[in-house]
Each structure stands twice: as C-alpha cells, then as structure tokens.
C-alpha positions in Angstrom: 0.0 0.0 0.0 1.5 3.3 -1.0 0.6 6.8 0.3 -0.4 9.7 -1.7 1.9 12.8 -1.5 -0.7 14.5 0.7 -0.8 11.5 3.1 3.0 11.4 3.3 3.1 15.2 4.1 0.5 14.8 6.8 2.2 11.8 8.3 5.6 13.5 8.4 4.0 16.6 9.9 2.2 14.6 12.6 5.4 12.6 13.5 7.4 15.9 13.6 4.9 17.6 15.8 4.8 14.6 18.1 8.5 14.4 18.4 8.8 18.2 19.0 6.1 18.0 21.7 7.8 15.2 23.6 11.2 16.9 23.3 10.2 20.5 24.3 7.2 20.0 26.6 9.2 18.8 29.7 11.4 22.0 29.5 8.3 24.1 29.3 6.5 22.3 32.2 9.6 22.1 34.4 12.0 25.0 33.8 15.3 25.2 35.6 14.0 27.9 37.9 11.2 25.5 39.3 11.7 22.2 41.1 9.9 19.3 39.5 7.2 17.5 41.5 8.4 14.7 43.7 6.6 12.2 41.5 8.6 13.2 38.5 11.8 13.1 40.5 10.9 9.6 41.8 10.1 8.4 38.3 13.4 9.8 37.0 15.2 7.7 39.5 13.2 4.5 39.2 12.3 4.2 35.5 15.9 3.7 34.1 16.3 0.6 36.4 12.8 -0.7 35.5 13.5 -0.2 31.8 16.8 -2.1 32.1 15.0 -5.0 33.9 12.4 -5.1 31.2 15.0 -5.2 28.5 16.8 -8.1 30.3 13.6 -10.1 30.6 12.7 -9.4 27.0 16.2 -10.4 25.8 16.2 -13.7 27.7 12.6 -14.7 27.3 13.2 -17.2 24.5 16.3 -18.8 26.0 15.7 -22.5 26.7 18.1 -24.1 29.2 16.9 -27.6 28.1 17.7 -27.3 24.3 20.3 -26.1 21.9 23.4 -24.6 23.6 21.4 -24.3 26.9 21.6 -20.5 26.9 25.5 -20.5 27.0 25.9 -17.6 24.6 23.3 -15.5 26.4 24.8 -16.3 29.8 28.3 -15.4 28.6 27.1 -12.1 27.1 25.2 -11.2 30.3 28.4 -11.9 32.3 30.5 -9.7 29.9 27.9 -6.9 30.3 28.0 -7.1 34.1 31.9 -7.2 34.2 32.2 -4.4 31.7 29.8 -2.2 33.6 31.5 -2.8 36.9 34.9 -2.1 35.4 34.0 0.9 33.1 30.7 2.2 34.6 29.4 3.1 31.1 26.1 1.8 29.9 27.2 2.3 26.3 30.4 0.4 26.7 28.6 -2.4 28.6 25.8 -2.9 26.1 28.0 -2.5 23.0 30.6 -4.9 24.4 28.0 -7.5 25.4 26.3 -7.3 22.0 29.6 -7.7 20.2 30.5 -10.7 22.3 27.1 -12.3 21.9 27.2 -11.8 18.1 30.7 -13.3 17.9 29.7 -16.2 20.0 26.6 -17.1 17.9 28.3 -16.5 14.6 31.7 -18.1 15.3 31.6 -20.3 18.3 28.1 -21.7 18.8 27.3 -22.5 15.2 
C-alpha cells in the first residue's frame, strides 16, 4: 500500500509535531527555575532501572536451558555486560561490548 503525496506530508508533519512536543514539553513544564514535583523526580530515579530490567527479561525470554546450547551464549554475554559495567561504569560500553561478544559467539563459536 502506497501513500499519496498529501498523506505522506500529513504523516511527516504529525510525526514531527509529536517528536517536538515530547522533546520540548518537559522543558516548558519544568523550567530550571522551578523544582519538578516529587513524583517526576521519583520516576526519574526508578524508570531507568525498570527499563533495564524489562530489556533483560525481553532479551532472555526465549532462552531455553533444556535445548540447543542451553543458553550459554546469552549467559556469557550477560556476564560480559556485568563485568564491563562494573569495570568501566558506562552503559554504552557495557551494552555494546555484550552485544559484540554475543554476536561473535553465535556467529563463530556456537554455530
């Protein structure tokens, strides 16, 4: 199914408006001169950890310890992520390193 030019323009405008609203609205609602509500501060502290937990559960949901390689590549990648994060304290390095190790394991070792 293809869009007409008008539909494409409206879609791009709607997506642009939505993106701009989600980017600029927090700065409008909570300027630097005003303290954010306690609920917003609490969510800012809790949601990153909840999101990380959700991603871990989602990434490991299809791992079966009773078949295949028994989750060995996933377990090794999780261990690498934890060790990298404890060593470097950088989420980007941890996730990138774990992803690279996992992809190398499933492409080269656990074939």
